[in-house]
Residue, then its C-alpha position, 0 to 999 in steps of 0.5 A: x196438284x203436283x210440282x215437277x222437281x229435278x229429284x223427281x225426274x231423276x228418281x224416274x228410272x229407280x221408280x220403274x225398277x221398283x215397280x217390276x219389282x213390287x209386280x214380281x213381289x206380289x206375283x210371288x206372294x199369290x204363286x208361292x209360299x212367299x205370301x204365307x205369315x204366321x201370327x202369334x195369339x193367345x188361347x184362352x181355352x183352358x182358362x189361362x192364355x196360351x200362345x198359339x201361332x196361326x199361319x195363313x196368307x198375309x192379306x196386310x202385307x200383300x195389300x200394302x204392297x199392292x196400294x205401294x205398287x199404285x201409288x208408284x204406277x201412279x207418280x211414273x204416269x204423271x212423270x211421262x204425262x209431264x215429259x209428253x205435255x211439253x209443247x217444244x218438240x226439242x225439249x220433249x226429245x231431250x226430256x224423253x231420251x234423258x228420263x224416259x229412255x235413261x240415255x247419256x248426256x253424250x249419247x242425246x248430243x249425238x243424237x241431236x247432231x251436236x256430238x262434239x259438245x255433250x253439255x248443249x243438251x243438258x245446260x242449253x235445253x234441259x236447263x233452260x227449260x227448267x228456268x222457263x217453267x221454274x223447276x227446282 
């Protein structure tokens, strides 16, 4: 079973960017020549090894990118569902604004009605929730 960590939450935005980049790379491999690769084989038709270049679609690299994309999407979905399952509405709202929408603590404080204290949502809501559920 997965365990939520601060690093996992903090890396969510980077994860989303990685997903977009991987989707773009896969699409480029499918639609352009960037999916082409070459290998060198030894041809023994004349009785001795002669290096020959073989060109074709790089399926191994394509499948690696597809597998990585599936894993990253699953991780992002898991983080999103973890946040969505927070029972306390205010805590869920703060986590959603911070990690899903990538808002600053100052913007979050303003949204929850405490614009004069940007530390409140971080310390009193997020950190208190982390302590309550044992997130490190």
